[in-house]
C-alpha positions in Angstrom: -3.2 -3.4 30.2 -0.4 -5.8 29.6 1.6 -5.7 26.7 -0.2 -9.3 25.9 -3.7 -7.5 26.6 -2.8 -4.9 24.0 -2.0 -7.2 21.2 -5.0 -9.1 21.8 -7.1 -6.0 21.6 -5.0 -4.9 18.5 -5.7 -8.0 16.7 -9.5 -8.3 17.3 -10.1 -5.0 16.1 -7.7 -5.4 12.9 -9.8 -8.6 12.1 -13.0 -7.1 12.5 -12.2 -3.9 10.4 -11.3 -6.4 7.6 -14.7 -7.3 7.6 -16.2 -4.1 7.7 -14.3 -2.9 4.7 -15.9 -5.9 2.5 -19.6 -5.0 4.2 -20.7 -3.1 1.2 -19.5 -6.0 -1.4 -22.1 -8.0 -3.5 -21.1 -11.9 -3.3 -19.7 -11.4 -6.8 -17.6 -8.8 -6.2 -15.7 -11.1 -4.1 -14.1 -13.3 -6.9 -13.1 -10.8 -9.3 -9.3 -10.6 -10.6 -9.1 -8.1 -13.9 -5.1 -7.8 -13.6 -2.5 -9.5 -12.2 -1.5 -7.0 -8.9 -5.4 -7.0 -8.1 -6.5 -9.8 -6.0 -9.6 -11.0 -5.3 -11.2 -9.7 -2.5 -12.2 -13.1 -0.9 -8.5 -13.8 -1.3 -7.0 -11.2 0.7 -9.7 -12.7 3.5 -8.2 -15.7 3.4 -4.6 -14.8 3.1 -4.7 -13.0 6.1 -6.2 -15.9 8.0 -3.4 -18.2 6.6 -0.7 -16.1 7.7 -1.6 -16.3 11.2 -2.3 -19.9 10.9 0.9 -20.8 9.5 3.2 -18.6 11.6 1.5 -19.0 15.1 -0.9 -21.5 15.3 0.9 -25.0 13.9 4.1 -23.9 15.1 2.8 -23.1 18.5 -0.5 -24.1 19.4 -0.7 -27.6 20.9 -2.9 -30.2 18.9 -4.0 -27.4 16.1 -6.1 -29.1 14.1 -5.8 -27.6 10.3 -9.1 -26.1 9.3 -8.6 -27.4 5.7 -5.3 -28.9 4.2 -5.7 -27.2 1.1 -6.2 -23.8 2.2 -1.9 -23.2 2.7 -1.7 -23.9 -1.4 -4.8 -21.6 -1.9 -4.0 -18.8 0.2 0.4 -18.5 0.3 1.0 -15.4 -1.3 4.9 -15.7 -2.1 6.6 -17.5 0.4 8.8 -20.0 -1.1 9.6 -21.4 2.7 6.6 -22.5 3.6 5.6 -24.6 -0.1 3.8 -24.7 -2.9 1.1 -22.2 -3.8 -1.7 -21.1 -6.4 0.1 -19.0 -9.1 -0.7 -15.4 -8.5 -2.6 -14.4 -11.6 -4.7 -17.5 -11.0 -6.5 -16.3 -8.0 -9.6 -15.3 -9.8 -10.0 -18.9 -11.0 -11.0 -19.8 -7.5 -14.5 -20.3 -7.6 -13.9 -22.8 -4.9 -13.7 -22.3 -1.8 -17.0 -20.3 -1.5 -17.1 -17.1 0.2 -18.9 -18.7 2.7 -16.0 -21.1 3.7 -13.4 -18.1 3.4 -15.6 -16.5 6.0 -15.9 -19.4 8.3 -12.1 -20.4 7.8 -11.6 -16.6 8.8 -13.5 -17.3 11.8 -12.7 -20.1 13.1 -8.2 -18.9 12.7 -9.5 -16.0 15.0 -11.5 -18.2 17.4 -8.4 -20.3 17.4 -5.5 -17.5 18.0 -7.9 -16.1 20.8 -8.1 -18.8 22.7 -4.3 -19.5 22.3 -3.7 -15.8 23.4 -5.9 -16.4 26.3 -3.6 -19.1 27.9 -0.7 -17.2 28.9 2.2 -18.9 27.4 3.0 -16.3 24.9 6.4 -15.8 24.2 8.1 -12.5 22.9 9.2 -14.4 20.0 5.2 -15.3 19.4 4.6 -11.7 20.2 6.4 -10.3 17.8 5.4 -12.4 15.1 1.5 -11.4 16.2 2.6 -7.8 15.7 3.8 -8.8 12.2 0.7 -10.4 11.3 -1.6 -7.5 12.3 0.3 -5.1 10.4 0.7 -7.8 7.8 -3.3 -7.9 7.7 -3.4 -3.8 8.0 -1.6 -3.9 4.5 -4.0 -6.3 2.8 -7.1 -3.8 4.3 -5.2 -0.9 2.2 -4.9 -3.4 -0.8 -8.7 -4.5 0.0 -9.7 -1.1 -0.8 -7.4 -0.5 -3.7 -8.0 -4.0 -5.3 -12.1 -3.3 -4.8 -11.8 0.5 -6.3 -9.9 -1.5 -9.5 -12.5 -4.2 -9.6 -15.7 -1.7 -9.5 -13.6 1.1 -11.3 -13.6 -0.9 -14.4 -16.8 -2.3 -14.6 -18.8 -0.7 -17.3 -21.4 0.9 -14.8 -18.6 2.2 -12.6 -20.8 1.1 -9.4 -20.3 2.9 -5.8 -18.2 1.2 -3.2 -20.1 3.1 -0.7 -21.2 6.8 0.1 -18.6 7.4 3.2 -15.3 6.7 2.2 -13.1 10.3 2.3 -11.0 10.1 -1.2 -10.2 13.6 -2.0 -9.1 15.5 1.4 -8.0 18.8 -0.2 -5.1 20.8 1.3 -6.6 23.9 1.9 -3.3 26.2 1.9 -1.3 28.1 -0.2 1.9 26.5 -1.8 5.4 27.5 -0.5 8.7 25.9 -0.4 10.3 24.5 2.8 14.4 25.2 3.0 16.3 22.5 4.3 20.0 23.2 5.1 22.6 21.1 3.8 24.4 18.9 6.3 24.0 15.4 8.4 20.5 13.8 8.7 19.6 10.3 10.6 17.5 7.9 9.0 15.4 5.1 9.7 13.4 3.8 12.7 14.9 4.7 16.3 12.0 3.8 18.7 12.5 0.2 20.2 9.2 0.4 22.0 7.1 0.6 18.8 6.6 -1.7 15.9 8.4 -1.1 12.6 9.3 -3.4 9.7 12.9 -4.5 9.4 13.4 -2.6 6.2 13.1 0.4 8.3 16.1 -0.9 10.6 19.8 0.6 10.2 19.4 3.7 11.1 22.2 5.4 9.4 24.0 8.9 8.8 23.0 10.6 4.9 24.2 13.9 3.8 22.0 15.9 1.6 22.7 19.0 0.0 20.8 22.5 0.4 17.1 21.9 -1.3 13.6 22.5 -1.6 10.9 20.8 -0.6 7.1 22.0 -1.6 4.9 22.1 1.2 1.8 20.7 -0.5 1.2 17.9 -2.8 -0.1 18.4 -6.5 -3.0 18.8 -7.4 -5.2 17.6 -10.0 -5.6 21.7 -11.1 -1.9 21.4 -11.6 -1.6 18.0 -13.3 -4.6 18.8 -16.3 -2.5 21.9 -16.9 0.2 19.4 -17.6 -2.1 17.5 -19.7 -3.4 20.5 -21.7 0.4 21.5 -22.2 0.8 17.9 -24.0 2.9 16.5 -21.2 2.0 12.7 -22.3 3.1 13.8 -26.0 6.6 15.8 -24.9 9.2 12.3 -25.2 12.0 15.0 -23.5 9.7 14.8 -20.2 10.0 10.9 -20.0 12.1 8.0 -19.2 12.7 6.1 -22.3 11.1 2.9 -21.2 8.4 5.5 -19.8 7.9 7.0 -22.9 7.6 3.0 -24.4 5.3 2.8 -21.7 3.0 5.5 -22.7 2.7 4.5 -25.9 2.2 1.0 -26.3 -0.7 1.5 -23.2 -2.3 4.6 -24.7 -1.7 6.4 -21.3 -3.1 9.9 -21.5 -4.4 10.7 -18.3 -4.3 9.2 -14.6 -5.7 6.0 -13.9 -9.8 6.5 -13.1 -9.8 10.0 -15.2 -12.9 10.2 -17.7 -13.2 13.0 -20.2 -17.3 13.0 -21.0 -18.4 15.8 -23.5 -15.3 17.7 -22.8 -15.5 17.9 -18.8 -13.3 15.8 -16.5 -14.4 13.4 -14.2 -13.0 10.9 -11.7 -14.4 7.3 -10.2 -14.1 6.9 -6.7 -15.5 4.9 -4.1 -18.6 6.8 -4.0 -19.1 6.4 -7.8 -18.1 8.7 -10.9 -17.9 12.3 -9.8 -16.6 15.7 -11.1 -12.8 15.9 -11.4 -12.1 18.3 -7.8 -9.7 20.2 -9.2 -8.2 21.3 -5.7 -7.8 17.8 -4.6 -4.3 15.8 -4.5 -3.7 14.0 -8.0 -3.5 10.3 -7.5 -3.3 6.9 -9.3 -0.2 8.2 -11.0 2.5 6.0 -11.6 6.1 6.6 -11.0 6.7 7.3 -14.8 4.1 10.1 -15.0 5.7 11.9 -11.5 8.8 12.2 -13.1 7.3 13.5 -16.0 5.1 16.0 -14.3 8.2 17.1 -11.7 10.3 17.6 -15.2 7.5 19.3 -16.8 7.4 21.9 -13.9 11.3 22.2 -13.7 11.5 20.4 -10.3 12.2 16.7 -9.5 11.2 14.4 -6.9 12.5 14.2 -3.4 14.7 11.3 -2.5 13.5 9.2 0.4 16.2 10.5 3.0 15.0 14.1 1.9 11.4 13.3 2.1 12.5 11.7 5.7 14.6 14.9 6.7 12.0 17.4 6.1 8.7 15.7 6.9 8.2 17.1 10.1 7.5 20.3 8.3 4.8 19.5 5.8 1.1 17.5 6.4 1.5 13.9 4.7 -1.0 10.8 4.7 -3.4 10.9 2.1 -1.3 10.2 -0.9 1.7 7.8 -0.9 4.2 10.1 -2.5 6.7 8.8 -5.1 10.1 9.2 -4.3 13.6 9.2 -6.5 15.0 6.4 -4.4 15.7 2.9 -5.4 14.1 0.6 -2.8 17.5 -0.8 -1.6 18.5 -2.0 1.8 19.8 0.3 4.7 23.6 -0.4 5.9 23.6 -3.3 8.1 20.2 -4.9 6.8 19.7 -8.7 7.2 16.8 -10.8 6.2 15.6 -12.5 9.4 15.8 -16.3 8.9 13.0 -18.5 7.3 9.5 -17.2 5.7 9.5 -14.0 7.9 12.8 -13.1 6.1 10.7 -13.0 2.6 8.6 -10.5 3.9 11.1 -7.3 2.3 14.6 -8.2 1.4 13.8 -10.0 -1.5 11.8 -7.7 -3.0 14.8 -5.0 -3.2 15.3 -4.5 -6.9 13.5 -2.6 -9.7 11.2 -0.7 -7.6 11.1 3.0 -5.8 10.3 3.8 -2.8 7.1 5.8 -1.8 6.6 7.6 1.9 3.8 8.8 3.6 0.5 7.0 3.5 -3.1 7.2 1.6 -6.5 8.0 2.7 -6.5 3.9 2.3 -3.7 3.2 4.8 -5.1 1.7 8.0 -5.2 3.6 11.6 -2.3 2.9 13.4 0.0 1.5 10.4 2.2 4.2 9.1 4.8 6.4 10.6 7.7 8.9 9.2 9.9 6.2 8.4 7.9 3.6 6.7 8.9 2.5 3.4 6.4 1.5 0.8 7.8 0.3 -2.6 6.4 -0.9 -5.9 7.3 -1.1 -9.6 7.1 2.3 -11.7 4.3 1.5 -14.4 2.1 0.7 -11.0 -0.7 3.2 -10.2 -3.7 1.2 -8.4 -2.7 2.6 -5.3 -3.4 6.4 -4.1 0.1 7.4 -5.4 0.7 11.1 -6.0 3.7 13.4 -5.7 5.4 16.4 -3.9 8.0 17.9 -5.8 11.8 19.3 -4.7 13.9 21.2 -6.0 
């Protein structure tokens, strides 16, 4: 197969997978937005279609006809370059367009793009944008799962999403410390044939001191010990703004944990279940990860330590908080136009997470992938690995 044919196949596979994720939903589930960080599933379906329409079909397909003149306003996310948009926290008020209309839009864009790709008039620049669009949709597939979990997990009935999603794979091996010697290590993406985001580029050298990193993620059992020891009540363990966050929001446990008649349960996409003590802890903020590490007399690894050591441990079931601020690598330059808004403008007041999670889509993560979130957020499958 040619490179273009591979891309077309990956595009089809990705579009189909997004709709597969949505199959267990009831129609009412598509329109809910409980908090600003959680978008309605309907919006994700439209936004990932708008991306292909806006950046490939409109500028490149001859005589392309918009599906609807207002959909760019409805489904643009944060791209200032391409015009006005619905305010982020207002997405849940969009009862129209209907779910059916959004699926019509989605299928229209998919069909139009397939037709365009089959013309053979695809430049390397279009291929590059198409690949970004595919991985952009894979990011939204993960957001779909975590947003669906938040929507259902905050429903008083705690309904299940399905019976098949595996949320808590256990790392069935003993915890050990991996020793990494001081020295100079190269960080960043270094495979010109493989996809990466621009924030992974600028491969560069860093000097690391001797350190040790755990081969295993922190488990629910270990985190429960932290709770029982009064970890959420000891201000000495927390950053000042983290301590304010704990008290202002009455935080006393990871998101989705429930103490029912003295027993611990966790809401999962399979519904409410007894807490699996052997599973890696998840849905914790950077604040909580830092406090736990303090309590253990350890620390979080930097993203550079994580990358230097990652081939010596298993990763991928939890996004792992690091002690690194989300900043550009040396020589980083934003791309011109709207695509340049994809990563660079968020390089402030956020922490880097490494690895991937049980919700991350296939063929999407890699050792150099840099995820990033604000320090208080925890609706993603976020956990931690200790260093010292």
